[in-house]
C-alpha positions as CSV (number, residue, x, y, z in Angstrom):
1,M,110.1,113.5,99.5
2,L,113.7,112.6,98.5
3,I,112.8,109.1,97.6
4,G,109.8,110.5,95.6
5,A,112.3,112.5,93.6
6,L,114.4,109.4,93.2
7,S,111.3,107.6,91.9
8,S,111.1,110.1,89.1
9,G,114.7,109.3,88.2
10,Q,113.9,105.6,88.2
11,S,110.9,106.2,86.0
12,R,113.0,108.1,83.5
13,M,115.6,105.3,83.5
14,N,113.0,102.6,83.0
15,G,111.2,104.6,80.4
16,E,114.3,105.2,78.4
17,L,115.4,101.5,78.7
18,S,111.9,100.4,77.6
19,A,112.2,102.6,74.5
20,R,115.7,101.2,73.7
21,L,114.6,97.6,74.2
22,H,111.3,98.2,72.3
23,E,109.4,96.2,75.0
24,P,108.3,97.4,78.4
25,V,108.3,93.9,79.9
26,Y,112.0,93.4,79.2
27,A,112.7,96.8,80.8
28,A,110.6,95.8,83.9
29,L,112.4,92.4,84.0
30,W,115.8,94.1,84.1
31,S,114.7,96.6,86.7
32,F,113.3,93.9,89.0
33,G,116.0,91.4,88.2
34,S,119.0,93.7,88.7
35,G,117.5,94.9,92.0
36,W,116.8,91.4,93.1
37,L,120.4,90.3,92.4
38,V,121.7,93.2,94.5
39,L,119.3,92.3,97.3
40,T,120.2,88.6,97.2
41,V,123.9,89.5,97.6
42,V,122.9,91.5,100.7
43,L,120.8,88.6,101.9
44,L,123.7,86.1,101.6
45,T,126.2,88.4,103.3
46,S,124.1,90.0,106.0
47,R,123.2,88.1,109.1
48,R,120.6,90.7,110.1
49,T,118.8,90.4,106.8
50,R,118.7,86.6,107.0
51,A,117.5,86.9,110.6
52,G,114.7,89.2,109.4
53,I,113.5,86.6,106.9
54,R,113.6,83.9,109.7
55,A,111.7,86.2,112.0
56,L,109.1,86.7,109.3
57,V,108.6,83.0,108.7
58,A,108.4,82.4,112.5
59,D,105.8,85.1,112.9
60,I,103.6,83.8,110.1
61,R,103.8,80.2,111.6
62,A,102.8,81.6,115.0
63,G,99.7,83.2,113.5
64,G,101.0,86.7,113.6
65,L,101.3,88.4,110.2
66,P,98.8,86.9,107.7
67,L,100.6,85.2,104.8
68,W,98.9,87.3,102.1
69,Q,100.5,90.4,103.5
70,T,103.9,89.1,102.3
71,F,102.9,89.4,98.7
72,G,103.2,93.1,98.2
73,G,105.7,92.6,95.4
74,L,103.0,91.0,93.3
75,L,101.1,94.3,93.4
76,G,104.2,96.2,92.2
77,G,104.5,93.8,89.3
78,T,100.9,94.1,88.5
79,Y,101.3,97.9,88.3
80,V,104.0,97.5,85.7
81,L,101.9,95.1,83.6
82,V,98.8,97.3,83.7
83,Q,100.9,100.3,82.8
84,S,102.3,98.6,79.7
85,Y,98.7,97.8,78.6
86,A,96.8,100.9,79.6
87,V,99.1,103.8,78.6
88,P,99.0,103.0,74.8
89,L,95.2,102.9,75.0
90,A,94.3,105.7,77.5
91,G,97.4,108.0,77.2
92,V,99.9,108.8,79.9
93,A,97.9,111.7,81.3
94,L,94.7,109.8,81.9
95,F,96.6,106.8,83.3
96,T,98.6,109.0,85.7
97,I,95.6,110.9,87.0
98,A,93.6,107.7,87.4
99,V,96.5,106.0,89.3
100,V,96.9,109.0,91.6
101,G,93.1,109.1,92.2
102,G,93.2,105.4,93.1
103,Q,96.3,105.8,95.4
104,T,95.0,108.7,97.4
105,G,91.4,107.6,97.6
106,N,92.2,104.1,98.8
107,A,94.9,105.4,101.1
108,I,92.1,107.0,103.1
109,V,90.3,103.7,103.4
110,V,93.6,101.8,104.2
111,D,94.3,104.2,107.0
112,K,90.7,104.1,108.2
113,I,90.8,100.3,108.7
114,G,94.3,100.4,110.1
115,L,95.9,98.1,107.5
116,G,99.3,99.9,107.8
117,P,101.7,99.8,110.7
118,A,100.8,103.3,111.8
119,G,97.4,102.1,112.9
120,R,93.9,103.6,112.3
121,A,93.4,107.2,111.1
122,A,89.9,108.7,111.0
123,V,88.5,110.1,107.8
124,T,88.6,113.8,108.4
125,P,87.7,116.7,106.1
126,L,91.4,117.7,105.7
127,R,92.4,114.2,104.7
128,V,89.7,114.1,102.0
129,V,90.6,117.5,100.7
130,A,94.3,116.6,100.7
131,A,93.5,113.5,98.6
132,I,91.4,115.4,96.1
133,L,93.9,118.3,95.9
134,A,96.8,115.9,95.2
135,T,94.9,114.3,92.3
136,V,94.0,117.7,90.9
137,G,97.6,119.0,91.3
138,V,99.1,115.9,89.6
139,G,96.5,116.2,86.9
140,I,97.4,119.8,86.2
141,A,101.1,119.1,86.2
142,V,100.8,116.1,83.9
143,L,98.4,117.8,81.5
144,G,100.7,120.8,81.5
145,R,103.5,118.8,79.9
146,V,101.6,116.5,77.5
147,G,103.7,116.1,74.4
148,A,107.0,116.3,76.1
149,P,109.4,113.3,76.0
150,G,109.4,111.3,79.2
151,S,107.0,111.4,82.1
152,M,106.7,110.8,85.8
153,N,105.6,107.3,84.9
154,G,108.6,106.6,82.6
155,V,106.4,106.4,79.5
156,T,106.7,108.8,76.6
157,D,103.9,111.4,76.9
158,G,101.4,111.6,74.1
159,P,98.1,113.3,73.5
160,V,95.3,112.7,75.9
161,A,93.2,109.8,74.6
162,A,89.6,110.5,73.8
163,V,87.4,109.6,76.7
164,G,85.0,106.8,75.7
165,A,84.3,103.1,75.8
166,A,87.7,102.4,74.3
167,V,89.5,103.8,77.3
168,A,87.1,102.8,80.1
169,V,88.8,99.5,80.8
170,P,92.4,100.8,80.9
171,V,91.3,103.8,83.1
172,L,89.5,101.5,85.5
173,L,92.5,99.3,85.7
174,A,94.7,102.3,86.4
175,L,92.3,103.2,89.3
176,L,92.6,99.7,90.5
177,V,96.4,99.4,90.5
178,G,96.6,102.9,92.1
179,G,94.4,101.6,94.9
180,L,96.5,98.4,95.2
181,H,99.6,100.6,95.5
182,S,98.2,102.0,98.8
183,V,97.6,98.4,100.0
184,Q,101.2,97.5,99.0
185,S,102.6,100.4,101.0
186,A,100.6,99.4,104.0
187,I,101.5,95.7,104.0
188,N,105.2,96.4,103.2
189,G,105.2,98.5,106.3
190,R,103.8,95.7,108.4
191,V,106.3,93.2,107.0
192,N,109.1,95.6,107.8
193,V,108.0,95.8,111.4
194,V,108.3,92.0,111.7
195,T,111.6,91.7,109.8
196,G,113.2,94.7,111.5
197,T,115.2,95.5,108.4
198,P,114.1,97.1,105.1
199,W,116.6,94.8,103.3
200,A,114.6,91.8,104.0
201,T,111.3,93.5,103.2
202,T,112.6,94.8,99.9
203,W,114.1,91.4,98.9
204,L,110.8,89.8,99.5
205,N,109.1,92.5,97.4
206,F,111.5,92.1,94.5
207,T,111.3,88.3,94.6
208,N,107.5,88.3,94.3
209,G,107.5,91.0,91.6
210,L,110.2,89.3,89.6
211,L,108.4,85.9,89.7
212,L,105.2,87.5,88.4
213,L,106.9,89.4,85.6
214,A,109.0,86.4,84.6
215,T,106.0,84.2,84.5
216,V,104.1,86.6,82.3
217,A,107.1,87.1,80.0
218,L,107.5,83.3,79.6
219,L,103.8,82.8,78.8
220,R,103.9,85.6,76.2
221,R,107.1,84.2,74.7
222,V,105.5,80.7,74.4
223,A,102.4,82.2,72.8
224,G,104.6,84.1,70.3
225,G,103.7,87.6,71.7
226,L,107.2,88.5,72.9
227,G,110.1,88.7,70.5
228,P,113.8,88.6,71.1
229,V,115.7,91.4,72.8
230,H,117.0,94.2,70.6
231,V,119.1,96.9,72.4
232,D,119.6,100.3,70.7
233,E,122.8,101.4,72.5
234,P,121.2,103.0,75.6
235,P,123.2,105.4,77.8
236,G,124.8,103.9,80.8
237,W,122.5,105.5,83.3
238,V,119.4,103.6,82.2
239,W,120.7,100.4,83.8
240,F,120.4,101.7,87.4
241,G,116.6,101.8,87.6
242,G,116.6,98.6,89.7
243,L,119.0,100.1,92.3
244,A,116.8,103.2,92.5
245,G,113.8,100.9,93.1
246,V,115.6,99.1,95.9
247,V,116.1,102.4,97.7
248,F,112.5,103.5,97.1
249,V,110.8,100.4,98.3
250,G,113.1,100.0,101.4
251,V,112.7,103.6,102.6
252,A,109.0,103.7,101.9
253,A,108.5,100.6,104.0
254,V,110.1,102.4,106.9
255,V,108.5,105.8,106.4
256,V,104.9,104.5,106.2
257,R,105.1,103.3,109.9
258,H,105.5,106.9,111.0
259,L,103.4,108.9,108.5
260,G,100.6,106.5,107.6
261,V,99.6,105.5,104.1
262,L,97.9,108.6,102.9
263,H,100.5,111.0,104.1
264,T,103.3,108.8,102.7
265,M,101.5,108.8,99.3
266,L,101.1,112.5,99.3
267,V,104.7,113.2,100.2
268,L,106.0,110.8,97.6
269,L,103.8,112.3,94.9
270,C,105.2,115.8,95.7
271,G,108.7,114.4,95.5
272,Q,108.0,112.7,92.2
273,L,106.7,116.0,90.7
274,L,109.6,117.9,92.1
275,G,112.1,115.3,90.8
276,A,110.5,115.4,87.3
277,L,110.6,119.1,87.3
278,A,114.3,119.1,88.2
279,L,115.1,116.5,85.5
280,D,113.2,118.6,82.9
281,L,115.1,121.7,83.9
282,V,118.5,120.2,83.5
283,N,117.6,118.6,80.1
284,P,117.7,121.1,77.3
285,A,115.3,118.9,75.3
286,T,112.6,119.1,77.9
287,R,113.3,122.5,79.6
288,H,110.6,124.1,77.5
289,T,108.0,121.9,79.2
290,V,108.5,123.5,82.6
291,T,105.6,126.0,82.3
292,S,103.6,127.9,84.9
293,V,100.9,125.3,84.6
294,V,103.3,122.6,85.7
295,V,104.5,124.7,88.6
296,V,100.9,125.3,89.8
297,G,100.3,121.6,89.8
298,L,103.4,121.0,91.9
299,V,102.4,123.7,94.4
300,L,98.9,122.2,94.8
301,T,100.4,118.8,95.4
302,A,102.8,120.3,97.9
303,V,99.9,121.9,99.8
304,A,98.1,118.5,99.7
305,A,101.2,116.9,101.3
306,V,101.1,119.4,104.1
307,L,97.4,119.3,104.9
308,P,97.4,116.0,106.9
309,T,99.9,117.5,109.3
310,L,97.5,120.3,110.3
311,R,95.4,118.0,112.3
312,R,98.2,118.0,114.9
313,V,97.9,121.8,115.3
314,G,94.9,122.8,117.2
315,G,92.8,119.8,116.1
316,L,92.3,121.3,112.6
317,G,92.0,117.9,111.0
318,S,88.9,116.9,112.9
């Protein structure tokens, strides 16, 4: 839950940086690039991290971990690209709700097939209810603060876009990247089991994500769709989004082995909402957005995060 709250801070940093740079891709490049530089220093100075990478390569060559499971960072980069495309068309509220629906819905499937390191988990009534309740809770919380500056996704909130053909594609893409996030969480956990250290796992993620974003940025620049960088004197704290991302990815890769994908997603969502609530409360400009509706959404999401644990008490999850 703590790294979920940290994720809200990261989103706020990246969102503010994106606004000051006038281009989401540049903000994403900084976030991935700065995180990658820190992780590369760790890689060069840590024998354990280098040993983790060697162990991963050896395991793949021996036919253990499938090669495709090492590309989780590409899914993270894809999320950033889809977000920059979909939010202006569908609105941040619809985008967020669709992403959460994709995350929780596919997390049930990912756990069912045992893609994550925690193994298989049956589809039970409590798990289905938890996924639905989390989506409803996040939807209520997000809709309750539409119009406020900032959001849990790091994009300035705006009015909910009119539902119709114009938003069908971005909403479907949001559902897709939400589902892919569950896959990313699962395969990151598997990679971490092989490497034995979250530093190696996170370095691999940031490397893949950075390569994807850099390639897209280069293609856009060549095509004339990406202008030069203009910085509007951002506050110092906006530059630390990459470091927050390093912590988030690393800890999540460890946690998913113990909680499974669905429960990890639910706890992170609860932490994100709690972190966003705290940030809004300490900021005089957004304090008025903390309404009873937002709190109700947070409570529902918290209940959803607890539901999967009830299966351990008297078999209630069956």
